[in-house]
C-alpha positions in Angstrom: 24.7 -4.5 -23.8 21.7 -6.8 -23.6 18.4 -5.1 -23.6 15.6 -7.2 -22.1 11.9 -6.6 -22.2 9.8 -8.0 -19.3 6.1 -8.3 -19.1 5.1 -8.4 -15.5 4.0 -9.8 -13.2 5.5 -13.3 -13.7 4.8 -13.2 -17.3 7.4 -12.9 -20.1 11.0 -11.9 -20.5 11.9 -11.4 -24.1 15.0 -9.8 -25.6 14.6 -7.1 -28.3 16.2 -9.4 -30.8 13.9 -10.3 -33.7 10.8 -12.0 -32.4 7.9 -13.6 -34.1 4.9 -11.4 -33.6 2.5 -14.2 -33.4 4.5 -15.7 -30.5 4.4 -12.3 -28.7 0.7 -12.0 -29.2 0.1 -15.4 -27.8 2.2 -14.6 -24.8 0.2 -11.4 -24.2 -3.0 -13.4 -24.4 -1.8 -16.0 -21.9 -0.5 -13.2 -19.7 -3.9 -11.5 -19.6 -5.5 -14.8 -18.6 -2.9 -15.3 -15.9 -3.5 -11.8 -14.5 -7.2 -12.3 -14.3 -6.8 -15.6 -12.4 -4.1 -14.1 -10.1 -6.3 -11.1 -9.3 -9.1 -13.3 -8.3 -6.9 -15.4 -6.0 -5.2 -12.4 -4.4 -8.3 -10.4 -3.7 -9.1 -10.2 0.0 -12.0 -12.4 0.9 -14.6 -12.2 3.5 -12.8 -14.8 5.5 -9.8 -12.6 6.1 -11.9 -9.6 7.1 -14.0 -11.7 9.4 -10.9 -13.1 11.0 -9.4 -9.7 11.6 -12.7 -8.3 12.8 -12.9 -11.2 15.3 -9.4 -10.5 16.6 -10.1 -6.8 17.0 -13.4 -7.5 18.7 -11.6 -9.6 21.3 -9.6 -6.5 22.2 -12.9 -4.8 23.1 -13.0 -2.6 20.0 -16.2 -1.8 18.2 -16.8 -1.6 14.4 -17.4 1.7 12.6 -17.8 2.6 9.0 -15.3 4.9 7.5 -15.7 5.7 3.8 -12.7 4.5 1.8 -11.4 1.9 4.3 -12.2 -1.8 4.3 -12.3 -2.3 8.1 -12.2 0.1 11.1 -12.6 -0.8 14.8 -12.4 1.7 17.6 -12.3 1.8 21.4 -15.8 2.5 22.9 -16.0 6.2 23.5 -12.9 7.1 21.6 -12.8 10.6 20.2 -10.3 12.2 17.8 -11.4 15.8 18.6 -8.4 16.5 20.9 -5.7 15.6 18.5 -3.9 18.3 16.5 -0.6 16.5 16.0 0.2 13.1 14.5 3.2 11.0 15.2 4.1 8.3 12.6 5.7 6.2 15.3 6.6 3.3 13.0 6.2 2.1 9.4 6.9 -1.5 8.8 6.8 -2.9 5.2 6.6 -6.5 4.1 6.4 -8.0 0.7 3.9 -10.6 -0.3 5.2 -14.1 0.3 5.2 -15.0 -3.4 7.1 -11.8 -4.5 9.1 -11.6 -6.6 8.9 -14.0 -9.5 12.5 -14.4 -10.6 12.0 -16.5 -13.7 12.7 -13.6 -16.1 16.1 -12.2 -17.0 17.2 -9.3 -14.8 14.3 -10.0 -12.4 16.3 -11.2 -9.4 15.8 -8.9 -6.4 18.6 -8.7 -3.8 18.3 -7.9 -0.1 19.7 -4.5 -0.9 17.1 -4.0 -3.6 14.3 -4.8 -1.1 15.7 -2.4 1.4 15.8 0.4 -1.3 12.2 -0.3 -2.3 11.0 -0.3 1.3 12.8 3.0 2.0 11.3 4.6 -1.1 7.8 3.6 0.0 8.3 4.7 3.6 9.5 8.1 2.4 6.4 8.4 0.2 4.1 7.5 3.1 5.7 10.1 5.4 5.8 12.8 2.8 2.1 12.4 1.8 1.0 12.2 5.5 2.8 15.5 6.3 1.3 17.2 3.2 -2.3 16.0 3.6 -2.4 16.5 7.3 -0.8 19.9 6.9 -3.7 21.0 4.7 -6.0 20.6 7.7 -3.7 22.4 10.1 -2.4 19.2 11.7 1.3 18.8 12.4 3.4 15.7 12.0 5.7 15.4 15.0 8.6 13.2 15.9 7.6 11.9 19.3 4.9 11.5 22.0 3.1 14.3 23.9 -0.2 15.7 24.9 -2.7 16.0 22.0 -0.6 13.7 19.8 -2.1 10.8 17.9 0.4 8.0 17.4 0.2 5.8 14.3 1.8 2.4 14.0 1.6 1.6 10.3 2.2 -1.8 8.6 2.2 -2.2 4.9 1.7 -5.9 4.2 1.4 -8.1 1.1 3.3 -5.4 -1.0 3.5 -6.7 -4.6 5.3 -4.7 -7.3 4.5 -6.0 -10.7 7.5 -4.2 -12.3 10.0 -3.1 -9.6 12.6 -0.7 -11.0 15.9 -1.9 -9.5 19.5 -1.9 -10.9 20.4 -4.9 -13.1 23.5 -6.1 -14.9 21.4 -6.0 -18.1 19.0 -3.3 -19.1 15.5 -4.5 -18.6 12.2 -2.9 -19.7 9.4 -4.0 -17.5 5.8 -3.8 -18.7 2.7 -4.3 -16.6 -1.0 -3.5 -16.7 -0.9 -2.1 -13.1 1.8 -1.1 -10.7 0.8 -3.6 -8.0 -1.0 -3.8 -4.7 -0.5 -3.4 -0.9 -2.5 -3.5 2.3 -2.5 -1.0 5.1 -2.8 -2.2 8.7 -2.7 0.6 11.2 -3.0 1.0 15.0 -3.9 4.4 16.5 -2.9 5.2 20.0 -3.0 8.2 22.3 0.7 9.0 22.4 0.8 10.4 25.9 -1.0 7.4 27.6 -0.5 4.7 25.1 -4.2 3.9 25.1 -5.4 2.2 22.0 -7.8 4.4 20.0 -8.5 2.1 17.0 -7.4 0.0 14.2 -7.8 0.1 10.4 -7.2 -2.2 7.5 -7.4 -1.4 3.8 -6.2 -3.1 0.7 -5.4 -1.1 -2.4 -4.7 -2.3 -5.9 -3.4 0.1 -8.6 -5.8 0.6 -11.4 -5.7 -1.8 -14.3 -4.9 0.1 -17.5 -6.3 -2.7 -19.6 -3.1 -2.9 -21.6 0.6 -3.2 -21.0 2.7 -0.1 -20.4 6.4 0.5 -19.6 6.7 0.8 -15.8 9.6 2.7 -14.2 10.3 4.1 -10.8 8.3 7.2 -11.9 5.1 5.2 -12.3 5.8 3.2 -9.1 6.3 6.3 -7.1 3.2 8.0 -8.6 1.0 5.0 -7.7 2.4 4.9 -4.1 1.8 8.6 -3.8 -1.9 8.3 -4.9 -2.6 5.6 -2.3 -0.6 7.2 0.5 -2.3 10.6 -0.2 -5.8 9.0 0.0 -5.1 7.2 3.3 -3.8 10.5 4.8 -6.8 12.3 3.4 -9.1 9.9 5.1 -7.4 10.4 8.4 -7.5 14.2 8.0 -11.2 14.1 7.3 -11.8 12.0 10.4 -9.9 14.4 12.5 -11.8 17.3 10.9 -15.2 15.6 11.5 -14.3 14.9 15.1 -13.5 18.5 15.7 -16.8 19.5 14.2 -18.6 17.1 16.5 -19.6 14.6 13.7 -16.7 12.2 13.8 -17.3 8.5 13.0 -15.0 7.2 15.8 -18.0 6.2 17.9 -19.7 2.9 17.2 
C-alpha cells in the first residue's frame, strides 16, 4: 500500500520512499513562506467589515461592541433578557472558493467527503451550543415559541488545511494549523420573527509554528474550541441581559 505524506495547505505531497533531506528542508522553507503570504491575503480586511456594516445599517440595525466578536449589529431597543431558550433554526456551511488544493496525491475531495465534513462540523456546533448554554440554565429547543431566541447560523469560507477523509492510498497530512472559518449569524425572536441582531466573526486556528500530523481528532478539537467560544459569548450576553447590563443596546 502506498503511504503518502502531505504537507498542507497546498504545499507538498511526498511518499515515504527515501527522500533527500535537503530537498525536504527546502520544501518546508518554501511552504512557510507560502503560508505567511496566504495568511496575509486571506485575513479579513477593513473593506469587508465596512461593507457588511453598511449592509446591516441599511436594515436599521445599530453597532454594538461585544468582546470576542468582530462585528455585531442589533435592532434599536433589542433586549435578550426575555430569552431562556435557544433554537438553532439552521446551520449552513460553505467552503472557501479556493478549497481544496488537489495537487497532492490523495487530496481529491469528493462531494460525499464534503457532505461528511459539513455534517461533522454541524454536529460539533450543535453539541457545543447545547453544552455551553446549558451551563447558564438555557435550553436548546427544536422549534419556535414564546421566549425562544432563533439563530440562523452560516459558516462561510471554511478552509481545512488537512481534511481527514478516506483515500485509496494512505495519506499523512501535516499542517501548522487546522484551518479557518467565519461565522455569520442572524438572531430573531422565534415567536414573531422579528430580527434582533446580526454577528460576524472570523476565527483561524492557532499557528503551531511547526508542522504536525493532523487527523480528524485535531480537526474536531479545533472546531470544538471555536464553537465553544462562540456559544460562550452568547451565553454571557444572555446572562448580562438578565442582570440588566447586556450589550444589546447601541
